[in-house]
GUKE-497214 format. One line per field, with one value per residue (C-alpha): x, y, z; residue number from 1. Coordinates in steps of 0.2 Angstrom, whole numbers, plus 5000, padded with zeros to 4 digits. Last residue first. Example, Ala and Ser with C-alpha at 12.3 -4.5 7.8 and 13.67 -1.06 7.14 Angstrom:
<nodes>
X = (5068; 5062)
Y = (4995; 4978)
Z = (5036; 5039)
i = (2; 1)
</nodes>
This chain:
<nodes>
X = (4366; 4352; 4337; 4343; 4352; 4336; 4326; 4338; 4337; 4318; 4319; 4332; 4321; 4305; 4316; 4321; 4304; 4297; 4287; 4269; 4262; 4251; 4261; 4277; 4269; 4262; 4279; 4287; 4275; 4277; 4296; 4294; 4282; 4293; 4308; 4299; 4292; 4311; 4313; 4331; 4340; 4340; 4353; 4343; 4343; 4347; 4341; 4351; 4340; 4345; 4328; 4315; 4302; 4298; 4307; 4300; 4283; 4282; 4269; 4250; 4247; 4232; 4239; 4256; 4269; 4282; 4299; 4300; 4297; 4314; 4323; 4337; 4328; 4325; 4343; 4347; 4334; 4327; 4312; 4300; 4283; 4270; 4257; 4253; 4267; 4280; 4276; 4277; 4294; 4301; 4293; 4300; 4317; 4317; 4327; 4315; 4298; 4307; 4318; 4304; 4294; 4309; 4313; 4296; 4297; 4313; 4307; 4291; 4288; 4288; 4293; 4309; 4299; 4304; 4306; 4302; 4307; 4297; 4301; 4291; 4295; 4313; 4324; 4330; 4347; 4351; 4367; 4367; 4371; 4352; 4349; 4338; 4332; 4313; 4305; 4305; 4290; 4273; 4258; 4239; 4226; 4225; 4213; 4204; 4188; 4197; 4204; 4203; 4206; 4219; 4226; 4229; 4238; 4248; 4254; 4264; 4278; 4281; 4271; 4270; 4253; 4251; 4238; 4228; 4210; 4203; 4188; 4193; 4211; 4204; 4192; 4206; 4216; 4201; 4198; 4217; 4230; 4242; 4236; 4232; 4240; 4237; 4253; 4255; 4255; 4272; 4275; 4263; 4262; 4277; 4286; 4285; 4293; 4307; 4310; 4312; 4324; 4334; 4334; 4341; 4355; 4360; 4361; 4369; 4371; 4370; 4362; 4372; 4367; 4385; 4382; 4377; 4360; 4348; 4356; 4353; 4358; 4345; 4335; 4335; 4328; 4314; 4309; 4309; 4297; 4283; 4286; 4288; 4271; 4263; 4269; 4260; 4256; 4256; 4260; 4249; 4252; 4250; 4234; 4217; 4203; 4194; 4195; 4211; 4220; 4238; 4245; 4256; 4263; 4266; 4276; 4288; 4289; 4293; 4307; 4315; 4312; 4322; 4319; 4301; 4297; 4286; 4281; 4270; 4260; 4247; 4233; 4246; 4251; 4233; 4230; 4246; 4240; 4255; 4263; 4279; 4291; 4299; 4308; 4300; 4311; 4304; 4309; 4327; 4326; 4328; 4338; 4355; 4371; 4383; 4376; 4359; 4358; 4344; 4348; 4366; 4363; 4351; 4365; 4375; 4360; 4354; 4360; 4378; 4373; 4367; 4377; 4373; 4354; 4350; 4364; 4362; 4344; 4344; 4327; 4317; 4312; 4328; 4321; 4336; 4331; 4314; 4316; 4328; 4314; 4303; 4310; 4308; 4289; 4288; 4281; 4279; 4283; 4278; 4265; 4266; 4253; 4262; 4278; 4271; 4285; 4287; 4268; 4267; 4280; 4272; 4255; 4261; 4269; 4255; 4242; 4251; 4251; 4232; 4230; 4229; 4233; 4241; 4240; 4255; 4255; 4272; 4274; 4270; 4286; 4290; 4272; 4267; 4279; 4273; 4255; 4260; 4266; 4249; 4243; 4259; 4257; 4239; 4244; 4258; 4245; 4234; 4244; 4256; 4255; 4261; 4256; 4263; 4256; 4267; 4259; 4255; 4251; 4249; 4237; 4237; 4222; 4228; 4231; 4218; 4220; 4216; 4202; 4204; 4203; 4214; 4205; 4212; 4223; 4217; 4231; 4230; 4248; 4256; 4258; 4242; 4242; 4228; 4210; 4202)
Y = (5417; 5418; 5410; 5408; 5426; 5433; 5426; 5434; 5451; 5451; 5446; 5460; 5473; 5468; 5470; 5487; 5492; 5486; 5471; 5465; 5483; 5479; 5491; 5481; 5464; 5470; 5477; 5461; 5450; 5461; 5460; 5441; 5442; 5455; 5444; 5429; 5439; 5442; 5424; 5427; 5442; 5460; 5473; 5488; 5503; 5522; 5535; 5551; 5567; 5582; 5583; 5570; 5580; 5597; 5596; 5579; 5582; 5598; 5609; 5612; 5597; 5589; 5596; 5588; 5601; 5598; 5594; 5577; 5584; 5592; 5575; 5572; 5557; 5550; 5549; 5542; 5528; 5521; 5532; 5537; 5529; 5542; 5532; 5543; 5556; 5545; 5530; 5542; 5548; 5531; 5527; 5544; 5539; 5521; 5511; 5500; 5501; 5498; 5485; 5475; 5476; 5472; 5457; 5450; 5450; 5441; 5428; 5424; 5406; 5411; 5397; 5405; 5419; 5436; 5449; 5467; 5474; 5485; 5498; 5503; 5516; 5518; 5527; 5545; 5553; 5572; 5568; 5573; 5590; 5594; 5576; 5561; 5569; 5571; 5563; 5576; 5587; 5586; 5597; 5594; 5608; 5610; 5596; 5593; 5586; 5573; 5566; 5547; 5545; 5559; 5555; 5537; 5542; 5554; 5539; 5533; 5544; 5533; 5536; 5546; 5555; 5572; 5582; 5566; 5566; 5575; 5564; 5557; 5553; 5545; 5535; 5529; 5523; 5513; 5505; 5499; 5508; 5508; 5499; 5511; 5518; 5537; 5547; 5562; 5553; 5558; 5543; 5529; 5533; 5543; 5534; 5517; 5522; 5531; 5515; 5505; 5518; 5517; 5498; 5499; 5511; 5498; 5483; 5471; 5459; 5463; 5447; 5438; 5440; 5442; 5461; 5463; 5461; 5472; 5488; 5505; 5521; 5532; 5535; 5516; 5514; 5526; 5521; 5503; 5506; 5509; 5492; 5484; 5492; 5481; 5466; 5471; 5489; 5505; 5523; 5537; 5556; 5572; 5567; 5576; 5570; 5587; 5588; 5578; 5590; 5586; 5600; 5607; 5591; 5586; 5602; 5596; 5578; 5585; 5596; 5581; 5571; 5584; 5597; 5602; 5608; 5617; 5631; 5629; 5643; 5631; 5635; 5636; 5618; 5612; 5622; 5615; 5597; 5586; 5573; 5566; 5556; 5539; 5536; 5526; 5515; 5511; 5498; 5490; 5474; 5457; 5441; 5449; 5439; 5440; 5424; 5432; 5451; 5464; 5470; 5473; 5484; 5495; 5501; 5506; 5517; 5516; 5522; 5517; 5499; 5500; 5486; 5475; 5475; 5467; 5454; 5451; 5446; 5428; 5420; 5416; 5399; 5393; 5394; 5403; 5418; 5420; 5424; 5438; 5448; 5450; 5467; 5473; 5469; 5459; 5465; 5450; 5449; 5434; 5429; 5412; 5399; 5383; 5375; 5370; 5378; 5393; 5395; 5394; 5407; 5418; 5416; 5421; 5437; 5442; 5439; 5450; 5464; 5462; 5461; 5473; 5463; 5472; 5461; 5467; 5466; 5465; 5466; 5484; 5488; 5506; 5512; 5499; 5505; 5523; 5517; 5507; 5522; 5527; 5509; 5505; 5519; 5515; 5497; 5503; 5513; 5498; 5482; 5472; 5456; 5458; 5446; 5444; 5443; 5441; 5450; 5445; 5454; 5471; 5486; 5494; 5495; 5500; 5486; 5481; 5482; 5466; 5463; 5466; 5484; 5496; 5511; 5518; 5534; 5545; 5551; 5569; 5573; 5558; 5554; 5562; 5571; 5564; 5569; 5565)
Z = (4888; 4876; 4885; 4903; 4901; 4894; 4909; 4921; 4912; 4914; 4932; 4935; 4926; 4936; 4952; 4947; 4942; 4959; 4960; 4962; 4961; 4945; 4935; 4939; 4936; 4919; 4914; 4919; 4909; 4894; 4895; 4894; 4879; 4870; 4871; 4866; 4851; 4846; 4841; 4834; 4842; 4838; 4842; 4847; 4836; 4838; 4827; 4825; 4825; 4814; 4805; 4813; 4823; 4816; 4799; 4795; 4801; 4790; 4797; 4796; 4807; 4797; 4781; 4782; 4777; 4763; 4770; 4764; 4746; 4747; 4745; 4757; 4766; 4748; 4745; 4762; 4758; 4774; 4771; 4785; 4783; 4784; 4773; 4758; 4758; 4766; 4754; 4740; 4745; 4745; 4728; 4721; 4728; 4721; 4733; 4744; 4735; 4718; 4724; 4732; 4715; 4705; 4716; 4715; 4696; 4696; 4709; 4701; 4707; 4725; 4736; 4742; 4751; 4746; 4760; 4763; 4780; 4792; 4806; 4821; 4834; 4834; 4847; 4848; 4848; 4849; 4859; 4877; 4885; 4888; 4895; 4891; 4875; 4871; 4856; 4842; 4840; 4832; 4831; 4834; 4835; 4816; 4814; 4831; 4824; 4814; 4830; 4828; 4809; 4806; 4823; 4818; 4802; 4811; 4822; 4807; 4812; 4827; 4843; 4858; 4859; 4868; 4878; 4880; 4887; 4871; 4870; 4853; 4859; 4875; 4864; 4853; 4868; 4875; 4858; 4858; 4848; 4863; 4878; 4892; 4907; 4906; 4910; 4921; 4938; 4943; 4954; 4947; 4928; 4923; 4937; 4929; 4912; 4923; 4933; 4917; 4910; 4926; 4924; 4906; 4912; 4926; 4914; 4926; 4911; 4893; 4886; 4872; 4854; 4847; 4844; 4863; 4869; 4878; 4872; 4879; 4870; 4880; 4864; 4862; 4879; 4877; 4860; 4865; 4880; 4868; 4859; 4876; 4882; 4868; 4877; 4893; 4899; 4888; 4893; 4887; 4886; 4896; 4905; 4905; 4916; 4916; 4935; 4936; 4925; 4920; 4910; 4923; 4929; 4911; 4908; 4923; 4916; 4899; 4906; 4914; 4898; 4888; 4874; 4874; 4857; 4862; 4873; 4888; 4895; 4902; 4890; 4876; 4879; 4878; 4862; 4854; 4857; 4855; 4844; 4851; 4840; 4840; 4823; 4809; 4798; 4780; 4767; 4768; 4758; 4767; 4766; 4765; 4769; 4784; 4791; 4792; 4787; 4788; 4805; 4802; 4787; 4798; 4809; 4793; 4788; 4770; 4753; 4755; 4755; 4737; 4729; 4744; 4742; 4725; 4724; 4743; 4741; 4748; 4746; 4762; 4769; 4776; 4793; 4799; 4789; 4797; 4816; 4813; 4805; 4820; 4825; 4808; 4806; 4790; 4773; 4761; 4742; 4732; 4744; 4754; 4753; 4751; 4757; 4774; 4785; 4774; 4773; 4792; 4794; 4781; 4789; 4806; 4801; 4790; 4803; 4815; 4802; 4798; 4780; 4765; 4749; 4734; 4718; 4708; 4689; 4680; 4661; 4660; 4671; 4670; 4668; 4681; 4694; 4691; 4694; 4710; 4720; 4727; 4729; 4739; 4751; 4754; 4757; 4769; 4779; 4782; 4780; 4768; 4758; 4740; 4726; 4709; 4692; 4677; 4662; 4644; 4628; 4634; 4633; 4650; 4661; 4678; 4690; 4703; 4722; 4730; 4741; 4760; 4756; 4746; 4740; 4724; 4724; 4709; 4698; 4692; 4698; 4704; 4723; 4727; 4743; 4754; 4755; 4771)
i = (420; 419; 418; 417; 416; 415; 414; 413; 412; 411; 410; 409; 408; 407; 406; 405; 404; 403; 402; 401; 400; 399; 398; 397; 396; 395; 394; 393; 392; 391; 390; 389; 388; 387; 386; 385; 384; 383; 382; 381; 380; 379; 378; 377; 376; 375; 374; 373; 372; 371; 370; 369; 368; 367; 366; 365; 364; 363; 362; 361; 360; 359; 358; 357; 356; 355; 354; 353; 352; 351; 350; 349; 348; 347; 346; 345; 344; 343; 342; 341; 340; 339; 338; 337; 336; 335; 334; 333; 332; 331; 330; 329; 328; 327; 326; 325; 324; 323; 322; 321; 320; 319; 318; 317; 316; 315; 314; 313; 312; 311; 310; 309; 308; 307; 306; 305; 304; 303; 302; 301; 300; 299; 298; 297; 296; 295; 294; 293; 292; 291; 290; 289; 288; 287; 286; 285; 284; 283; 282; 281; 280; 279; 278; 277; 276; 275; 274; 273; 272; 271; 270; 269; 268; 267; 266; 265; 264; 263; 262; 261; 260; 259; 258; 257; 256; 255; 254; 253; 252; 251; 250; 249; 248; 247; 246; 245; 244; 243; 242; 241; 240; 239; 238; 237; 236; 235; 234; 233; 232; 231; 230; 229; 228; 227; 226; 225; 224; 223; 222; 221; 220; 219; 218; 217; 216; 215; 214; 213; 212; 211; 210; 209; 208; 207; 206; 205; 204; 203; 202; 201; 200; 199; 198; 197; 196; 195; 194; 193; 192; 191; 190; 189; 188; 187; 186; 185; 184; 183; 182; 181; 180; 179; 178; 177; 176; 175; 174; 173; 172; 171; 170; 169; 168; 167; 166; 165; 164; 163; 162; 161; 160; 159; 158; 157; 156; 155; 154; 153; 152; 151; 150; 149; 148; 147; 146; 145; 144; 143; 142; 141; 140; 139; 138; 137; 136; 135; 134; 133; 132; 131; 130; 129; 128; 127; 126; 125; 124; 123; 122; 121; 120; 119; 118; 117; 116; 115; 114; 113; 112; 111; 110; 109; 108; 107; 106; 105; 104; 103; 102; 101; 100; 99; 98; 97; 96; 95; 94; 93; 92; 91; 90; 89; 88; 87; 86; 85; 84; 83; 82; 81; 80; 79; 78; 77; 76; 75; 74; 73; 72; 71; 70; 69; 68; 67; 66; 65; 64; 63; 62; 61; 60; 59; 58; 57; 56; 55; 54; 53; 52; 51; 50; 49; 48; 47; 46; 45; 44; 43; 42; 41; 40; 39; 38; 37; 36; 35; 34; 33; 32; 31; 30; 29; 28; 27; 26; 25; 24; 23; 22; 21; 20; 19; 18; 17; 16; 15; 14; 13; 12; 11; 10; 9; 8; 7; 6; 5; 4; 3; 2; 1)
</nodes>
């Protein structure tokens, strides 16, 4: 599918496992740096790269498209061994707190602190270690709901659907056992925690306080856990399937899902897996928990740019990371080509974010993000440990081994043992 070109007349290159090549620019010498990222981020980087090259003809960026989990692990190994790190790496935001304590990342306070007013106060706390910055804000995706407009119309349902209670009632009307159609998907295991995060953050839940200690007797979190369970086992409107698995993609292609809960980047998946249904899919905000509550939603993904200390090209790496992080045209280009929601407040206000996406026939920003406040978890070091433990409890819950309330209590007890 043809994408909007970031620069008029510029052809977006294909970024595979091999590196993206720089445009031919006459120059005496260049500094070559490597950038590790994945899928839609690689496309976005390739789209905004020509402008960076025009402004920095002495810097050539090798853009490598790798598996996201592979990047997280390889950077940790590289920092431990002292060899093999990229000049700039893209980290999953929830995993970021694991990296600064190793001493393997360069401090970037001098680059990030002067522009604090250009990104969310909540995000500032997530990029710091010992009150110093070790990461550049990059993109932050909110949880949104893509939905099949034709399925909703069949049942006389009008979107956007405002609250979760209304969503459940609509789901009962959409659920078609004869055609095997579900309202949307819910995921088991550690992947399910990534899904559950959007629900909990939207409800204002915190797992840990600002000091990194476990929030105890977390009644609201237990209620959200119960709701997540009820979507599948009580209301029976949601398909239990691992997000972004082959089975999930088959369900999308076969029209078995009336909606897809995801981050903004989910549009990239729909364009690939539901090409035949172009024009049928629309998007709305994640439902609110109550009609009189704040228009708050949770996150669904987010990424941070880092510079490993072993990079021999620190100045060039900082220019590339700063460009992706703070340049309005670059941030808008990442949205247009990879659907990564800008962290830059100036980019968020840019009129180009309101342009419609061809697959949807509407502006994803206006339809699902505008006017919504995004809540964030307080993160702790070794977040994968949190995900794994929650994944165990989610599986036990859906396998009928324990009630949702017990699953939450057991998760909370494990976090108390680990973090206090």
